[in-house]
N, C-alpha and C positions, 0 to 999 in steps of 0.2 A: 087742781087743774094744772098749776105751774109744774107740779111733779111729773103729770103725765106728758107735758111738752118735753121735759128735760129727759124723761124715759124714752120718748120718740126719737130725740135728737141723737142720743148716745146709742139707741139701738142700731143705728145705721152705720155706727163705726165698726167695721169688721177687721179683726187683727189677722193679717194673712201669715200663713206659716212660713218659717224661714227654710224653705226646701229649695234645694238646688234643680232648677229647671232648666231644659234645654234652650240655648239662646239661637233664635233664627238667624240665619246667615244674612248679612247685608247685600252679599253679591251672590249670584246663581254660579256655584261652581262648575255647573255643567255647560255654562255659557261658553261659546267659542272665544278664546282669547285673541285679541289682534295680534298679527305677527309682527315682529319687531322689525323696523324700517332697515331695509337692506342697505349696506355700506355702498355708496356710490363713489366714482372716481373723481378725482379733483377735476375742477375746470380746466385746469392748465394742460391736463392731459388731451382733452377735446380740442383745445387751442392748437397745441403742438401737433396733433394728427392731422387737423385740418390743413395748416399751413404746410405740413409735410407732404400730404397728398395732392394739393393744390399746385405747389411747386413743382412736384414731380411729375405731374401730368404735362406742364407747360415745357420742362427740360427734356422729358422724355420724347414728347412729339417733335421737338426741334431737333433732337439726336436722330430720330428715326426718318424724318423728312429731309434733312439737310446733311448731316454727317453720314448717316447711313446710305445716303443716295436712293431712299424710297420716295421719288417724287410723285406721289399719287395721294394726296392729301384727302380727296374726297372718298376714296375707297378706305382710308384709315378711319376716317369720320364714321362712314357706313357700317364698319366693323365695330367701332365702339358702341354705336347705337343697337346693333343686332345683338351683341354680347349684353349690353344693359337689359334689353328687352327680355333675353332668356333668363337673366339672373333675377329681375323684378318678378318674374313668373313663377320662379323657384321660391323666392322668399315669401311670396304671397300665400304659397301653400304650405310652407313649412316653418314660418316664424310668425311673429306678431308685428313686425315692423310695418307693414302695410295694412293694417287693421283699419287704419284711418279711411281708407277708400270706401268701407262699408257705409260711412256717413255721408258720402258724396252721392247726390242724385244724379248720377251720369246715365243719359239716354242717348240714343243713337242721334236725335236731333241736335242735342247739346254738343256732342262729339264733332259733328260735322260742322256746325256752326261756330263753335269756339275752340275746340282742341285742333282741329286740323288747321286753321288759319295760325294760331299760335305755333304749331308745328312747323309751318312752313317757314316762318321768321327765324325759328330756332334752328332749322337747317340751313339756311343762307348764313346766319351769324357764325355757325360752326365751320361750314365750307370756306367762308372769306377768312375767319380767324386762322385756319390751318394752311391756307394759301400763302398767308403773311409769312409763315415761318420760311419759306423758301427764298425770300427777299430781304428780310429785315431781321437783324439781331433781337434777342430776347430782352435785352436791355431797353432798346427804342420802343419795341412793341409795348413794354409795360408803361414806358412814359406816355405814350399814345393813349393807352387804356385809361389813363388818369382822366381824360375827357369823357368818360362814360356818365357820370352825374349829370354834366351839362346836356348831353344827348338826351337822357331820361327826362330831364326837366322840360326841354324844347318839345319832346314827343308828348308829355303829359298836356302840355298847352295845346299843342296841334290837335290831338284827339279829344280835346273838350273835358279832360277831367279835373282840370284847374284853370284858374284865371290868370292870365300873365301877370307877373308883378316885376315892376323895374328894380325894386332893392333886391329881390332874388336874384334877378339877372346880373346885377353889379356884383353880388357876392361870388358868384360862380365865373365871373369874367377874370378873376384872378388865375383860375385852373387854366382856362384857354390861353392866357398870357404866358403863363409859365411853360406850356406845352410848346407854344410858338417858338419861344427862346431854345427849348430843348431842340426842336426840330431844325433850327438854323444851326445849332452846334452839331447836328449829326454828320459823322464824316461819310459813312457809307449810306447815303439817303438814296432809295430806289423809288422813283414816283409809283410804279406800278404796284409795290408792297404797300406803300403809304395809302394808295385808294383802296386796297383790298381790306386793310385795317380800318379804313374810315367807314366802309360799307359794313364790316362786321359790327361796328360799335353802333351804327346806325340801325341795323337789323336787330341787334340785341336789345337796344334802347325800346323798340316798337314792341319786341316781344315781352319785355318787363312791364310795360304799360298795359298790354292786353292782359297779360296775367293779373295785374293789379285790379283790373276792371272786372275780371272773372271772379276773383276772390272777395270782391267786394260785397258780394251775396253770401249770406251764411250758409246756403245750401251746398256750395262750392269750395268751402274751406279745406285746405289740403296741404301737407308739408311737402318739402322739395321732393322726396323720395317718392310720395304718392303722385305728385305732379309728373315725375319721369317716367312712373308707370304707365302713365296714359299719354305721354309725349313720344316716349322712345318708340313705339311700333311705328307711328305714323311719319316719324322722322327718318327712320331707317328706310322705309319704303321710299320716301322722296330723295333721299341721298342715292339709295340704290339706283334708283331711275337716272339721277344725273351722272352718276359714275359709269353707268352703262353706256352712256353717249359720249362722255368725254375721256375717260380713263381706262375702262376695260379693255378696249381695243387696243391699248399700247402696253398693257401689263404682261409680263411672262412670269411663269412659275419660278423661273431663276431669280427674278426680283424679290420674290418672298422668301425663297431660301436663302438669299444673301442677307435679309435681315434675320430670318430665323423664326420659325413657328412659336417657339417658346417666348421670343422676345414680344412678338405681337400680343400673344396671349397675356403675358405679364402686363403689358401697356394697356390692354383693355381692362384687365382687373384693376389696376391703378386707378383708371378713369371712372370705374364704377364705384370704387371705395370712395372716392371723392364726395359722390352724391350721398353716401351713407354717412360720412364724417359731418356734411353740412346739417343733416337733421339732428344729430347728437349737439352739435355746436350751437344751433339755434336754441334747442331746449334747454341748454345748460348755462349759457351766457346771456349778457345784456347787449343791447345795441351799441354802446360805447366800445365793449370788446370787440364786436364784429367789425366796426370801423377801424379800430386800431390794429386788428389783426389783418385786415386787408392791406392797411398801409405798410405794415410791417413785412408782409408776404412780398409785396412789390419791391421794397428796397432789398430783401435778400435775393429776389431773382435777378435784380441788376447786378448785385455783387457776384451772384452766381455765374452770370453771364460773362462777366469780366474774367472770373477764375477759370472756367471751363474753356471757353472758346477764344480767350485774350480778346473780348470785344472792347475797341477802343471807346472811351467815353470821355468827352472833353470837360473842361472846367464850366464852359458856358451850359453845357447839358445838365451838369450838377446843379447849378444856379437855377435854371428853369424848372427842373424836376422839383427842387426844394420848394419854389413858389407855388407849383402846381400842387403839391401834397398839403401845403399848408392851407391853400384855398379849399381843398377837398374836406379837410377837417373842420374848418370854419363853417363851410356850408352844410355839413351833415351833422355838426354837433351844435352849432349856434354859439353866439358871443357869450350868452348867459351861462350856458352849460360848461364851456371852457373855462369862465372865471370861476365857477364853483368848483370844477376839478383841480384847479391851480390852487385855489385856497385850501381845499381839504389835502391836496398833496403837500402843500407848505407846512400845514398842521402836523401831518404824519411825520415830515422830514425833520421837523423840530423835535418832535417826541423820540425819533431814532437817534438824532444826535444828543439828546439828554441822556438816554439809555445807554447807547454804545458810541462814545466820542471817538474812540480810536478807530472803529470801523468806519465811521463817517468820514473822517479824515482819508482814510485810504480809498474809499469811493469817489472822494473828490478829486483827489491825485489821479487816480486812473482816468476819470472822466475827462479831466484836463488834458491829460496826454492823448486821448482818442479825439478830442475836439480839435487839438493842434494838428494831429495827423491827417484828419479830414480836411481841415482847413488848408493845410500846405498841398494835400492831393488836389483840392477842387481849383487851386491858383495853378497847378501845373498844367501844360498844354493838353496832354492826354494821359488817360489811365488805361492800360491794356498791353497787350503784347502779342506778338506773332507767333501762334502756337508751333508752326512749321520751324520757324528759326529756333525757338527754345527746344524742340525736339532734336533738331540737327545739332545744335551746341551740345546737348546732353549726350547724344549719340558719339560725338567727336571726343568729349571728355572721358567717356568711358572707356572708349577704345585706346585713347592715349594712356589712361591707367592702367589698363590691362597690358598694353604693350610695353610700358615702362616696367611692369612687374615681371614680365616674361624675359625683358632684356637683363634684368637683374639677376634673375635665376641661372641664365645661360653663363653670365660672367663669373657668378659664384662658382659655377661647377668647373 
């Protein structure tokens, strides 16, 4: 009996032949392989592009409206919006940049109740903003724009999107204090220009809060370019109506020819490209980068205004503007975030010094020189120059140089 059990046990052991059999693949070769991730540009490219375009629009508008004597800001704004409307329609049909609009449940009722009111305040902010260029310098305008976060905060409380907070109000009070100091230091202060700029800031703050309320619903999430796709047509119509009343009866074709058709086309193109750059900047960078980019852009515009138009800027203005920018950074980033960024920056600076001590010494030396230069410049009574005087002196110097050379040739002959 035991032999039978042993026989039964061993009979089940089958010795497999050592024959090479095909091995089944673990991955289906016919399956579609994922495409390698496309190389994207460094975020610094988008930062530089946005700062360049944003600064170019402001300087370009100032040059056209003031230097080129095209005193029709509403017509210029209408031209920008009409061009933007045309370009967004073209992009919507030829690219994927505006595919986000397909996810927006836009109806005629929503357009009339939400888009049109926002477009109204958008138009008013643009009109007031461009009118300001006729009266104030770019440097002083940028200083006044530092109060925009304060206006947005007050509009948020006024429209019921948030409850008033005294601590937050105290934090933003440094921005207001800095701008007040800068205003007292302004040499070429023009009240009507100040009023236009204040109105533009208020209208822009209300627009931003209304957009925030609209975007709070998941059905209406949209990027800035899609928003411009919806707002540009209604804004162009509103601005066009206002220009028909106030500016069209006064303008002549010679005014347009004096500026140049190509110049106006380039101006509209730069203004539209700014909206495209904003989309990529938001998608590729963080909120910290956006905040710092805005501060850097404002500082560069102040310096550009001094360099291009010889805008006189007093030490009191530099002092006030520094307070305003510091208050804006503190309000937007918060104390804890700033402490964290400083701690991280200190750690990386120490690592950099350990790896490259010579380069670190050079950076410290150059930074000290720049700091002393800015400090001495801030203590000076004014920074700026008279462009007409400089041009006349340069012309006299060149004429004298050419005349001296001509005299030398005659005497040598």
